[in-house]
matplotlib code that plots the C-alpha trace (Angstrom):
import matplotlib.pyplot as plt

x = [8.4, 5.0, 3.2, 0.0, -2.2, -5.9, -7.9, -5.1, -1.5, 0.5, 3.7, 6.4, 10.1, 12.7, 15.9, 18.7, 19.4, 18.9, 15.8, 12.7, 10.7, 7.4, 6.2, 2.4, 1.5, -1.2, -4.3, -4.4, -0.7, 1.5, 4.8, 6.8, 5.8, 8.4, 11.4, 13.4, 12.9, 13.7, 17.0, 17.9, 17.1, 18.4, 22.0, 20.9, 17.5, 15.6, 12.9, 9.7, 7.0, 4.1, 1.3, -2.1, -4.5, -5.3, -2.6, 0.7, 1.6, -0.8, -4.0, -7.4, -9.3, -13.1, -15.1, -13.9, -10.2, -10.6, -7.9, -8.0, -7.3, -4.2, -3.1, -3.6, -1.7, 1.1, 1.4, 1.1, 4.1, 6.0, 5.3, 6.5, 9.7, 10.2, 10.0, 8.6, 8.3, 8.6, 8.3, 5.2, 5.3, 2.1, 1.0, -2.7, -4.4, -1.2, -1.8, -5.4, -4.0, -1.4, -4.3, -5.8, -2.4, -2.6, -6.1, -5.4, -1.6, -0.2, 2.5, 4.0, 4.8, 8.1, 7.2, 4.8, 5.1, 1.8, 2.1, -0.5, -3.4, -6.2, -8.0, -11.7, -13.9, -15.4, -18.4, -21.5, -20.6, -17.1, -18.6, -20.9, -18.1, -16.0, -19.0, -19.5, -15.8, -15.8, -18.6, -16.9, -13.6, -15.3, -16.9, -14.0, -10.9, -8.1, -7.6, -10.8, -9.1, -6.0, -8.2, -10.1, -7.2, -4.1, -5.2, -5.5, -2.8, 0.0, 0.8, 0.8, 4.6, 4.8, 2.2, 4.1, 7.7, 8.0, 6.4, 8.3, 6.7, 3.2, 3.9, 5.2, 2.1, -0.2, 1.6, 1.3, -2.4, -3.2, -1.4, -3.7, -6.7, -10.1, -11.6, -8.8, -9.4, -13.1, -12.5, -10.2, -12.6, -15.2, -12.8, -11.8, -15.4, -16.1, -13.1, -13.5, -13.1, -9.6, -9.9, -10.2, -7.3, -4.9, -5.1, -4.1, -0.8, 2.0, 5.0, 7.2, 5.3, 6.2, 3.5, 4.4, 2.4, 3.0, 2.5, 0.4, -1.7, -5.3, -6.7, -5.5, -4.1, -1.7, -4.7, -5.5, -1.8, -1.9, -5.0, -3.2, -0.1, -2.2, -4.0, -0.9, 1.0, 4.7, 4.4, 6.0, 4.9, 7.0, 5.6, 7.2, 7.7, 6.5, 4.8, 1.2, -0.6, 2.2, 5.0, 7.4, 7.3, 7.1, 9.9, 11.9, 14.9, 13.0, 10.7, 13.8, 15.6, 12.6, 12.2, 15.9, 16.0, 13.1, 14.4, 17.8, 16.0, 14.7]
y = [17.5, 18.3, 17.1, 18.6, 15.7, 15.6, 17.4, 17.8, 17.8, 14.9, 15.1, 12.6, 11.9, 10.0, 8.4, 6.5, 5.3, 2.0, -0.2, 1.5, 0.5, 2.2, 2.1, 2.3, 3.1, 1.6, 3.2, 5.4, 6.4, 8.1, 7.5, 7.9, 4.3, 3.3, 5.2, 2.0, 0.4, 3.6, 4.0, 0.3, 0.3, 3.6, 2.3, -0.1, 1.1, 4.3, 4.4, 6.4, 7.0, 9.4, 10.3, 9.2, 12.1, 13.8, 12.0, 13.4, 16.4, 15.7, 17.7, 16.2, 15.1, 15.2, 12.2, 8.7, 7.9, 5.0, 2.4, 3.4, 7.0, 5.9, 3.7, 6.5, 9.0, 6.5, 6.3, 10.1, 10.3, 7.7, 9.6, 12.9, 11.2, 9.6, 6.1, 3.3, 0.4, -0.2, -2.9, -1.9, -2.8, -2.1, -2.9, -3.2, -0.3, -0.1, -3.7, -2.9, 0.0, -2.5, -4.7, -1.6, -1.1, -4.6, -3.9, -0.4, -0.1, -3.6, -2.6, -0.3, -3.1, -5.0, -6.9, -6.9, -7.2, -7.6, -7.3, -7.8, -7.4, -9.5, -10.0, -10.1, -6.9, -5.8, -7.7, -5.7, -5.8, -4.4, -1.6, -0.7, -0.7, 1.6, 4.0, 4.2, 4.8, 7.6, 9.3, 9.0, 10.4, 13.4, 14.2, 13.3, 13.7, 11.3, 10.1, 8.0, 6.2, 5.5, 4.1, 1.9, 0.7, 0.5, -2.7, -4.6, -2.9, -4.1, -7.7, -9.0, -9.0, -5.4, -4.3, -6.2, -5.6, -2.5, 0.5, 2.9, 1.3, 1.6, 5.2, 5.9, 4.4, 6.3, 9.5, 8.8, 8.2, 11.2, 13.6, 12.7, 14.9, 13.5, 14.1, 12.2, 9.2, 9.3, 9.6, 6.6, 4.6, 5.2, 4.2, 1.0, 0.0, 0.5, -1.3, -4.1, -7.8, -8.4, -12.2, -12.3, -10.0, -12.6, -14.5, -11.4, -10.9, -11.6, -10.3, -11.9, -11.5, -11.8, -12.1, -11.1, -11.4, -10.8, -14.0, -12.1, -10.2, -10.1, -8.0, -9.9, -13.1, -15.5, -17.5, -14.4, -14.3, -18.0, -17.4, -14.6, -16.8, -19.7, -17.4, -15.8, -18.3, -18.5, -16.2, -17.0, -16.4, -15.4, -15.1, -12.4, -13.6, -11.7, -9.0, -8.0, -6.0, -3.5, -6.0, -3.6, -1.3, -4.0, -6.2, -4.1, -6.3, -9.5, -7.7, -6.0, -9.3, -10.8, -7.7, -7.4, -11.1, -10.7, -7.6, -9.3, -12.2, -9.8]
z = [-4.9, -6.2, -9.4, -10.7, -11.9, -13.0, -10.4, -7.8, -6.8, -5.4, -3.4, -4.2, -3.8, -5.8, -4.4, -6.0, -9.6, -11.3, -12.0, -10.7, -7.7, -7.2, -3.5, -2.8, 0.8, 3.0, 4.6, 6.5, 6.2, 3.7, 1.9, 5.1, 6.0, 3.3, 4.9, 5.8, 2.3, 0.5, 2.5, 1.9, -1.9, -3.1, -3.5, -6.2, -7.4, -8.3, -5.6, -6.4, -3.8, -3.4, -1.1, -2.3, -2.7, 0.6, 2.5, 3.6, 1.4, -1.4, -2.1, -1.4, -4.5, -4.9, -3.7, -3.0, -3.3, -5.7, -6.3, -10.0, -9.1, -7.2, -10.1, -12.6, -10.4, -10.2, -14.0, -14.3, -12.0, -14.0, -17.2, -15.5, -14.6, -18.0, -16.6, -18.8, -16.4, -12.7, -10.1, -8.2, -4.5, -2.5, 1.1, 1.9, 0.1, -2.0, -3.0, -4.1, -6.2, -7.7, -8.8, -10.5, -12.2, -13.6, -15.0, -16.4, -17.1, -17.3, -19.8, -17.2, -14.8, -14.7, -11.6, -8.6, -4.9, -3.1, 0.6, 3.3, 0.9, -0.6, -3.9, -2.9, -2.6, 0.7, 2.1, 2.8, 6.5, 5.8, 3.7, 6.5, 9.0, 6.8, 6.3, 10.1, 10.7, 8.0, 9.8, 13.1, 11.7, 10.2, 13.6, 15.9, 13.7, 12.7, 16.2, 15.7, 12.8, 15.0, 17.8, 15.3, 13.2, 15.5, 17.3, 14.0, 11.9, 14.0, 15.1, 18.7, 18.8, 17.8, 20.3, 23.0, 22.1, 19.8, 21.5, 19.2, 16.1, 17.7, 18.5, 15.0, 13.3, 15.7, 14.8, 11.0, 11.3, 13.5, 11.2, 8.3, 7.3, 8.4, 5.0, 3.3, 5.6, 4.9, 1.1, 1.2, 3.3, 0.6, -2.1, -0.3, 0.2, -3.5, -4.8, -7.4, -6.8, -8.0, -7.9, -11.7, -12.0, -10.6, -13.9, -15.8, -14.1, -16.5, -14.6, -11.8, -8.6, -4.9, -2.3, 1.2, 4.5, 8.1, 10.1, 12.6, 10.0, 11.4, 8.6, 5.5, 7.1, 5.4, 4.0, 1.8, 0.7, -0.2, -2.3, -4.2, -4.7, -6.0, -8.4, -10.0, -12.1, -11.2, -8.1, -4.8, -1.2, 1.8, 5.3, 7.5, 11.0, 14.1, 11.9, 11.4, 8.6, 8.2, 7.8, 6.1, 9.1, 11.8, 10.5, 8.0, 8.0, 7.1, 4.7, 3.1, 2.6, 0.8, -1.3, -2.2, -3.1, -5.4, -7.1, -7.6, -9.3, -11.9]

ax = plt.figure().add_subplot(projection="3d")
ax.plot(x, y, z, "-o")
ax.set_aspect("equal")
plt.show()
């Protein structure tokens, strides 16, 4: 389904009925990364997910894909669906967008799940690396993003034992538009430091992290958990930065337990 929002159109889908779970995808993927969770949750929850601008079936926006833009598009979708509050669950870039939701739309949150993400902004070195990758992607295509990101996105266990998962993530990356990847890299580089935001969270929060996450390691998850009063942390064994895709059963148990506690 398509929704016209400010300056573009986003593609989304809704499955199931019940309390609402809003799924925010990672970079440089799209909402298909949530297939296992959507299938598992739709018997008990209304699962809402969408492609960030430029990714999947959504139109490209102008300029950087900021975390605020993703958050505002999420709320526009909730408004369109007549939904007052949702549990927002974000992985990586989706987690950064969830922090933007806390800052801009806190009243719309019933709970938070922050997976394989971190609070601090990019360092100068990280911003330079993103800019260089964006330039390379625009010249060589999305395959350049796959080559740069795949080694880090997935954990050692997945690379060693789950070739189908590696192939799936490669396919998800290489089907994305180069301009969308470049716009997202610019938005990620420009994102705010969310460390002060941790103190603003007033809803139940679960922090998840793959034990083998090399991009936002468990130490970053621990810092988030310590910064959000009353939150809890669970480490997903044998998974890297895309813990929901690499270990969907373990991720799903943690997520379902948290949702049941609400």
